[in-house]
N, C-alpha and C positions, 0 to 999 in steps of 0.2 A: 492335849491342848485344844484339838478340834472339838472334843466333847465338852470341855470346859467352856469354850466360847459359845456353843449352842445353849448350854445351861444358863449362862449369864444373860444371854439375849432373851430366852423364854421367861426367866424370872422377872427381868426388867419389863418384858412385854406384859406380864400379868399385873404390874404395879401402876399402870398408867391408863388414862382414858380421855374422854372428851369434855368440852367446856360448857355443858348445859347447866344453867342456874335456875331450874324450874321452881325451886322453893322461894326465890326472891322475885320472880316475875309478877308484875302487876299487883304488888302488895302496897296498898295505899298509905300505910303508916311508915314506910321505909324509903329514904332518899335513894337507896341503891337500886330501886326499881327503875329509876330514870336512866340508868346505864344500859338496861336492856330494852327500854322503850322510852324515848325522850318525850312522848306524849302520854305517859302513864298518869292516871288519876292519882293525886296526892291530897291528903287532908291536913296539911300544915302550910304555914306562910313563910317560914324561914328555917334553915338548918345549917348547923356548923359541925363538921366532923371533928372528932378528937384526932389530932395528927397521928398518923401511923396506926391508929386503932379503929378508925371509922369503918373500915371494911377490909376483911381478909378472907380469901377463899382459895381452896386447893381441891383438886379433883383427881382421883386415881382409880384405875380399873383396867379391864381388858375385854376385848371382844373375842378372845381365844381361850386359852387354858388358864387354870389357876395354879398356885404353888402346890396345892394338894394333889393336883393331877400329875405333877412332876415327881413329887417325893412321897407318894403313898406307899405304905409298908407292904402291900400285897404284891408288888412287882418291882423288878430292878429298874434303875434309873435309865439304862439304855432302852428298855422297852417303852418307858414313859416318854422319852424324847422321840422315839420313832413314831409312837402314836400321835404325839402332839404335832410333829411335822406333817404327818399324813392328814390330820384333821384341819389344819390351818391352810388358807389359800392366800393368794397375793392381794386380796381385797381386805383381809383382816389387818388390823392396825392397832397401834397403841399411841396414846397422846397424853401430854401433860399440860395442864393449864393452872397457873397460879396468879392471883392478882392481890396487890396490896395498895390500898388507898393511902396516899401520903397527905393530900389535902382534899377537902370536900366542903362545899358551901353552896348556898342558894337562898333566894329571897323572891317574894312576890311584890311586883310594882302595884301600888294601890291605884295609881292613875290609869294604867293600861291593862291591869289584871293579867300581865304576863309573868310567868314564873321563870326566873333566870337561875341557872345552876352551872357550876364549873368545878375545876379541881385538877389534881394530878394523881395518877396512879402508875404503878410499875407492874408489868405483866411479863410472864414467861410462858411461851407457847411452843410446844414441840410435838411432832408427829412422825412416826416411822411405820411404814407399811411392812408387813411380814414378807421378806424376800424369799418366796417359796422355792424357786428354782435354784437360787444361790445356796439356800440352806440344804437342799437335797444334795447338791453337788459337794458341798463342804463336808456334810456328815456321812453320806453314803458313798461318795465317789461316783465315778462314771462307768465302772465295770459292768453294772447291770443296766446301763442306759445307753447302749450303743445305738447310734442313729437318732437319739433324742436331742433336740436343740434346747439348751438351757438359755432362758431369756433374761438378758441383763436389765430389761425394763422393770423387772420386779424390784430393783433397787430404787427406792424413793423415800426421801426423808427431808424434813425441814425442822429447824429449831431457831427460836429468836428470843432475845431479852430486850425489852424496850420500855421506855417511859412515855406516857401519853398525857399531854396537856389538852384539856377539853373545856368547851364552854357551849351551853345550849340554852334554848328557851322553848316554852310551850304556851299555847293560848287556846282557849275555847272560842272558836270563830262563830259558832251559833249554837242553838239548843241541841244539835245532834252531833257535832263534830268538834273534837279537840285535836290539834296538830302540834307536832314538836320536831325540832331539828337540833343537832349537836355537831359542832365543828371540832376536829381533832388535829393535833400536831404530834407526829410520832418522832421520838428520838431513839434510834436503835443503838443499843449498847453492844450487842453481839448478834451475829446471824450466820447460820450455815444451812445450805440447802443443796439438794441433789435430786432433781426431778427431770422428767423427759429423757431418761437414759434409753439407749437402744443398743442392739447387737445381740448376737447369739454365740454360744460355744457348743460344738458338737463333735463327738468322736464317731467316725464312720469305719466300718469294716472294709478293708482294701486288700483282700488276699492276693490279688494280682499285682499289687504295687510293691514299692521297695520295702514296705513293712506291713504287718498285719492290720495296722490301724492308722488312720489319718486324723489329726486333731485340727479343727478348723475354727478360727475366730472370724466372724463375718459381720461387717457393717457396724463395728463397735464405735460408739460415740458416748463416752462416759464423762461426766463433769461434776465438779463440786465447787460451789462459790462460798466464800467466807468473807465476813467483814468484822472488824473489832476483835479478831482472834489471833491473827498472825503475829502481832507485836508481843503477845503474851509468851510466845515460844521463841522469840529472838534471843540470841545469846547476850544476856545482860545479867548483872549481878542480882538485881532485884526488880520486881514488878512495881511500877509506879501506881500505887493504890489511889492516890489523889487524882490521877488522870482517868482511871476507870470510873471513879465517882463522878467526876465532872462530865464525862461522856453520858452519864445517866440523865443529866439535866440539860446539857447542850452538846449535841453530837454533830459530827460532819455528815452522818447518815440520817437524813431527815425525810419525813414523808407527811402526807396530808390525808385526812379521812373525813368521813361524814356518817352520821347516824340520822335516820328519819323514821318517824312513827306517827300513828294515829290512834285515837280512841273514838269509836262511833257509838253513841247512845241510842239504841233502838227504842228504849223507853226508860222509865225510872229503874227497872229491874234488870233489863238485858243490855249488855255491852259487848262490843266486838273490838278487838285491838289487833294491831299488826306493826311490825318494825323491821327495818333493815339496818344491821349494825356492822360497823367497820367496812364501809365502802371506801377503800383506800389503798395506798401503796407506800413503800419506802424506797428511796433512791440511795443506793450504797456506793459511795465513792471514797470513803476514808478507811485506811488500814484494810484494803481489799486484797485478797489473794484468791486466785483461781487455779484449779487443777483439772486437767483433762487428759483423756486417752482416746485417740481417733485412728481407725485404720482397720486393715484386714491382715490375717496371718494364717499360715498353714504349715504344719510340720508332720512328718511321718514317724517321728520318734527318734531315738538315739541310733546313730549310724556310725559306729567306730570303724576307722580304716587303719590298716597296718601295712603301709607301703614297704616293700623290700623285706629284709630280715628284721625280726623282732629285736635282735640284740643291737643295742647302741643306736636305735632309730626311734625318735619321738613319734608318738601317735599324733593324728590331726588334732589341733586345739579345738575340739568339738564344742565345748561349752561356750567358749568365747565367740565362735562362729554363730552359735545359736542365739546368743545375746545380741550380736551385731545384726543378725537377720531380723530379729524381733524389733529392734529399735529402728531399723530402716523401714519396716512395714507399718509400725504403729507409732504415731506421733505422741510423745509424752511431754506434757507441759506442767510444771509445778511451781512456776514463779511469775505467772501473769498477774497483772493488776488492772483488769478491765472492770469498770463500773457496771453494775447490774441493778435490776429492779425486782423487788419482791412484793407480792400482793398479800394484803391482809386477808385472813380467812373470813369470808362474808357469813354473817349469822342472820337467819330469818326466823322471826317469831310471829305467831298468830294465836289468838285465843278467843273464846266465847265464854261469857260469865253470866250467871243468874244470881241475883241477890234477893234474899227473903228474910222474914222475921223483922219487921219494921221496929225501930227503936222509938217508942212513943215519947221518950224523954227529950227528943230533939225535933222540933217542928221543921227545921230546915238545915241541911248540911251544905251551907253555901261555899265552904272552902273547897270541897271536892267537886263542885259544880253540879251536884245532884240535888234534886228537890227533896229527897227523903234519905234518911240514914237507915241502914239495915245491919243486923247483927251477923248474918250468915251469908256466905258466898260459896257457890259451887261452880266449877268451870273445867274447861278442857284447853290444854296448851300444846301447840305443835311447834317443835324446834328443829331447825336444820342448819348445818354448817357446811360450807363448800370447802372441799378438800381436793387435792390433785386428781384423785380417782373418783370423784363424784361427791354427792351430798351424804352426810351422816345425819340421820334423823331420829328423833325421840318424840314419843307421845305421852303426855301427862294428864291425869285427871286429879282434881284437888277439891278439898273441902276446907273452908276457912271460917273461923268463928271469932267474933269480937266479944271479949269478956269484960263488959263495962268499958271504962276509959283507960284502963291500965294494962290490959293483957290481951294479946292476940295469938292465935295458934293457927297453923295450917298443916294439914296432912295430905300427902301426895302419893300417887301410884304412877310410876313411870315405866314404860315399855320401850326398849331399844335393843340393839344388837347384843349388848352385853348381858342383859337380864330381863326376865319376864316377871320378877317378883321384887321389884325395887320399891320399898316403902320409905317415905321420907317424912320428917317432922321439922317444923319451924316454930319457935317460940320467941315472941317479942314482948318486952315489958317496958313500960314508961313510968318513971318516977319523977313527978313534977315535969321538968323540961328535959330530963335525961332519958335517953332511949338506948336500950340494949337488946340485941337479938342474937340468937344462936340457931343454926340449922344444920341438919345432917340427913343423908339419905342412905338407902340400902341397909336399913337398920336390922333386917332379919338375918343378915350375914355377920353381924357383930359377935355372935356366939362362937363363930369359928372363922376368923379372918383369913386363914389359909385357903378356905374354899371360896372366898369372896372374889368376884371379878370386878368389883368397883365400889367406891365410896367417895363421898364428898363432905366437906366441912366448910361452913361459912359463919363468920361472926363479926360483930362490929358494934360500935357505940358512937353516939352523937347527941348533940343538943338540938331539939326541935321546938319551934315557937309557933303559937297561933296569935293572930292579932286580936281576936275577940276574947 
């Protein structure tokens, strides 16, 4: 069972990754670029997303091992697991991010030249750090680790399902600057998190003591907070699906957030952009359940006592005494309902772009606020997301080409902790007012997905309009 649990964790670990959408960032033809920078340059005057189809994205991957590393044919599974545990550390992580746009719309005010946009999307975001010390203790035991302190702070994870109502605006304030802002209201459907755990477990050699070893639990402070989950496991005949759906649109667990961004035009060909996404929090107070374990404990192992004659005399009820001692020393709570606050993972974007190959067919591209239109764009994009143990960062270089008025392509190369050979491709086509896009990255790994440590897919469709 112990080996099976480790296998399941490592395989799951390989399947998930971070939420960088480098293929959609700063694409002028797509409304989805406004979600990663509210001040992104766009070349249309109105958009209406096809409900539930305007934007879907999912990203999977790993900063650690692949499925191939675990199940390769030239070594047994125990060796593979042992190597994987040795190579991973407590800063390795896996995460999952999925977004589905439910509603999306936007329009440009002719009077003020402000572009307004809004909508509703659902997001699932989860992150688990690899619990190095706990995995070593569970898989290898403590026999070879006498006097080593196993650190419970390695246990750290968060997961959330929420709906996001948003509304934003952008405006070019002068010839050099375009600014944007987006307000958000978060409706949390379900949340679970366990961060900032502390404490150690150590086995020490005590040859002069009552036993050869002493097992010590020191300064333990472990906790798990959940909301929107406890009621699903209450004793009842059936789960109220209608209540779950209603929570997705109007929940007791509400939060507020903000996106801000800018585009700086150095000249007609050079632009610099930046944004801060999801500066926000969620206050959890509905269907909340907290679990905690706090305290210190020490035992020297099993000490059986046989008072008097062995015949007809019961031994000391050791196991019951051991349980009573542990419960007296360590406070266990599993039915608390204390409200708590979770912070959204802050995303930081920055880019520099150079446009070239002037389109002589258009004297002025007034919609995108640039004096000239160009067919080609090259750029560099830096992305970073704040997580409990620091920032996770990725660097992307890209080349984008406009093929007439109907077709756009973007090729990207991304370097991050997961991979140094991540090639991505975006294709966007426009038929009259109908726009369709499809994007995927880590294409070199598609020949053998078992060896892949990451992949992402984004697709969507909407109607886009120009006034002229």
